[in-house]
N, C-alpha and C positions, 0 to 999 in steps of 0.2 A: 504494500500500500504506500503510495506516494503522499508525503505530508506537504500540503500546500498552504502557504500563508498569503492571504489576500490583504493588501494594504491600500486603503482608499479612505479619504475623509468623507465621501458621500455614502450615507447609509443605504441609499437605493443601489448604488453601484456595488457596494459590498454584498448586499443581499442577492443581486442578480448574478454576480460571479460565483458566490457560494452555491446558489441553486444550480448553475450550469455545471460546476465541477462536482457538486454533490450527487448529480444524476449519473456521473461516470463511476464505474465500479472500481477504478484503480486509484481514486483520490480520497484522502481525508483532509478536510478543509477547516482552517480557523481563520479569523479575520482580525485586523488591527485598524483603528480609525485614524492613526497619525504615526509620524515617524518614531516618536518616543515609545509608544506602545509596541511598534514593530520591533524595535531594538530589544525591548524586554522579552518579547515572545521568541526572538531569535535564539535566546539562550535557554528559555524554558520549554518551548514547543519543539525547537530544533527542526525547522522545516527543511525539506529536501529541495524545494523550489519556492520562489516568491513572485507574485505579481505586485508591481509597485507603481502607484500613481505618481506622475511627475509633480503636479501642483497640489500641495497640502499646506495648511497653515502651520506656523512654527517651523519644525524641521521639514523642509521640502524633500521631494523624492531624490534629488541629486545628493543632498547632504546625508540622507538616510542610506542611500546606496554606498556612499563613501564609508560610512560607519560599518555597514554589513561586510564590505570587502576587507576591512581591517580586523574586525572582531571575530567574525565567523563566516569566511567566504562561502557564499551560497549562490547557485544559479538564480538569476533575476531576469524576469521579462518586464520591461517598462510598459505601462499603459499610457500612450501618448496621443495627443491630438494631432491630426494630420494637417498641421499648419506649418508655416515657415518658422514661427517661434518654437513650436513643438519639435521641429526638426533639429534646431540648434541644441536644444536641451537633450534630445534623444541621442544625438551624436556625442555629446559630452558624457552621457550615461554609458554609452557603449565603450568610450575610451577609458572609463573607470572600471569596466569589467562586466557590465550587463551583457547577457548572452544575446538577447533579442528584444524586439518591441512589438507591440500589438496596437492596433488603432483603438482610440477611445471613441465610442459612438457619439455622433452629433445628433442634436434634436432630442426626441423622446427616447430616453434610454431603454425603457422596457420594450419598445418596438424595434429600435435599431440594433440592439445587441443580439437579437436573434439572427440577424444577417451575418454577423461575424463570429458567432459562438464557436463554430467548428474551427475557424482559423485560430482563435485564441487557445482553444483546447489543444490543438495540434502543436502550436508553438510552445506552450507550457510543458506539454508531455515531452517534446524533444529537448527542451532546456533542462528538464529534470535528469536527463541522461548524461549531461555534460560533466566531465571531470575537471573541475577548476584547476586542480593541481597539474593538469596536462595542458591547460590553455596558456600559451606564451604571451598573450597580449594584454594581460592585466597590468596594473600599475607596478612599479618597481618594488614598492613595499609589500605588495601582495606576493610577488615572486619570492621575496625573502621569507615569507611566512608559509609558503607551500613548497613541496618537494616535487619538482617536475620530473617526469619520467624521461629517460633518454629517448631520442628518436629511434623508432623501430622501423626497419625496412620490411615490407610485406614479403611473403614467400614468393618465389618464382619471378622476382623482379630484379633485373640487372641494372644497377645504376653506375654511371661512369664518374670517376673523380674529375674535379674541375679541370685539371691540367690536361686531360685527354680530349677535351672538347675544343675543336678548332674555332678560331674567331671567324665570325661571319663578315663578309665584305659587301659593299654596295648598299643600296637602300633597302629597307624592309620595314616590317611592322611587329610590334609586340601586342598580343591580344590577351586581355586578362578577364577572367570570369570569376565571380564570387557572389555569395548570398549571405546566409546567416553567419554572423561573426566577421563579415567582410570589411566594414569600415576600419577597425583597428588593424586588420591584416593589410589593408591598403596603406596605412601609415607606415608599417614596417617595410613594405615593398618600395614605396615611392620616396620616402624621406632620404634614404641613403644615395639616391641617384643624383648626379650633378646636372646643372642647368644645360650643359652641352652634351647630354646623352644623345647618342647618334640617331636613334629611331623613334618615331612617334609611338605612343602607347594608347591603346583604346581599351576602355573599361566598361564591361557590362556587369553592373552591380544591381541585383534584384532589390528594388526599393520603390516606394511611392514617388510620384512626380514632385510632390512638395518637399521631398527629402534630397533628391539628387542634386539640385542646385546648391543648397547649403553644404552638401558633402563636397562638391567640387570647390566651393569657395574656401572651405576649411582646409582642404588639401593644398590649395594654392597658397594659403597663408603659411603653412608649415613646411612646404617643399621648395627646393630650388627650381624644379620643373614648373612650367606654366601649366596650371590645371584649369580646365574649363568644361562646363556642361555643354553638350551638343544640342542646340536648339534650332539650328539652321545648317545649311550646307557649309562645311568648313574644310579648307585645305589642310592636309596633314603635314605637320612640320616637326623636325627634330627638336628635342628639348621640351616637347609639349605632351601632356596627357589629356585625353578626351573621355569624359564620363557620359555614358548614355542617359538620356532623359527617362524618368520613370514611367511615363505613360506612352512610351514609344519603344521601337526597336532601333538599335544602333547598327548601321551597315557601312560597308566600304564600297565606294564606287570610283571609277577612273574617268577623268576628263583630260582634255589636251594639256591642261596646266599641271596635271599630276593626280595623286590619290586624294580623295575627299572622304570625310565622315558625314553621314546624314542621319537625321532622326526621321523614321518612317512609321506609319501606323503599324500597330502590333499585328503579328500573324496570330489569329485567334486559334489556330490549330496547335500552337505551342503554349505550354503551360506557364512558363516563367518569363518575366520581362524586366528590363531589356534582355532579350534572349542571347545567351552565349552561343548557342548553336547557330543562330542566324548570323551573328557577327562573324564567326569563323567561316561559315559557308560563303558569305559575301566576299571576304578577304581572299579566299581561294579562287574566286571567280576573276580576280583582278591582280593577283600577285602570285609569284612562284612559291610553292610550299617551302622551298629551301631558304626563302627570304622572310619566313614568318616564324616567330617564337610564340607559342601558346603557353599561358600560365593559368592553371586552374586551382583555385584556393577554396577555403572553407565554405560550406553551404549544404543545405538539405537538397535532396533530389539528385538528378543526373544531368542537368543542363550542361552542355559543353562536352560531355564525355564522348559522345559518338563522333562529333565533328573533329575534336582534337585527336581522337584515335585515327580518323581519316587523314588529318594533317600529318601525323607521325608516320603513317604508312606511305605517304607521298614524299617523304624526305624532310619534313619540317621537324623542328625541335619542340618538345613539350615538357613542361615542368609541372609536377603535381606537388601540392603541399602534403607533407607527411602526416600520418595519423596522430602522432604525438603532439604536434603543434596546432592542429586544426580544432576549432570549436566543434564543428560538425564535419565528419569526414565523408559526407555523402557524395558531393560532386568530384573532388579529387580522388576519392576512393573508387568511384565508378571508372574513372580514367585508368587508374592503376590496374584494376581487375580486368579491364578489357585489353590490357597489354599495350596501351597507347602512351605510356609515360616514358620519355627519354631519361628524366631525372625525377627522383622522389626525395625531397629535401625539406627541412624545417623552413617556416616562413622567413626567419631571420637570415637565411642564406640565399634566398632567391635573388635579391638585388645584386649580390656579389657575382652570381652566375650570369645575370644579364649584363653586367658591366664587362665581364670577361668575354662573353659571346659577341656583344654589340659594340662596346667601347664608346668613345666620345667623338665628337666632330673634330 
């Protein structure tokens, strides 16, 4: 039985979430009405997973999360409004160690929550399985308080040491796919890269449209690379990273002036958006596989695994985040299990491999 602590200052929201999870056979639920009560129950109830409202009087959700990660690290799913302000706060929460976020219903709670109940349950159930001691993207103080397991290489996977990989020449593309746990992983991937990194980087991060803009802005502030959300047709340039818009798919196209990134309406036959599979497929339509490096990191599901396996088979290089460093090893795990990963490495090592492979201008 999974012990869930619901933290929300709204009595109605507490009751609705308690009812939703109480109807599931694998959850035992308790509730807290503010951050102080949540911290007390953190030590008495000892939950396996927590849902945490961002906005609460007194100790808000961010401050409460900070205390949780110091005092008793526990998987947390933030309940956040799908607004630009909510996006900034949610990204901060993810950087502090929250595993995921779920939308807070707008309008009549009792009516709207039914539409997203399945999504919330799925996210919380997945979060409850996360081993925080294995997640490499928590704050430094949390890393000191936990004992991370060493990176494990899955069976039947041959990975090559860095020195055996030849540097790639000419122009090319780095394609990145990620989902749950992705924003902090993107920090670790992009921050070490210099402003004169030789190839453009395209990022398909599963996220609502109100979040991808703030994500790109945050990455642009902390990186030497120029990071921008793709909202219109944009020529791909070295030293730049391009984040796909949340309500669209990100594709690559070629024009006389060179390669461009475009935001296009979602392919409704695909489950996740921006779609990693669609991004990789479009790149293969316009660039040689040998000039593409695919990177698949933490996330639920299998998006990107099939097309990156195809990229690998055609002679492209693919890097999968290893199981020990991934918050959720769904997407990179599927790539590894299909035999499509050239390298399987911790998140903290991916930037070094990219620098070796691609270099600078």
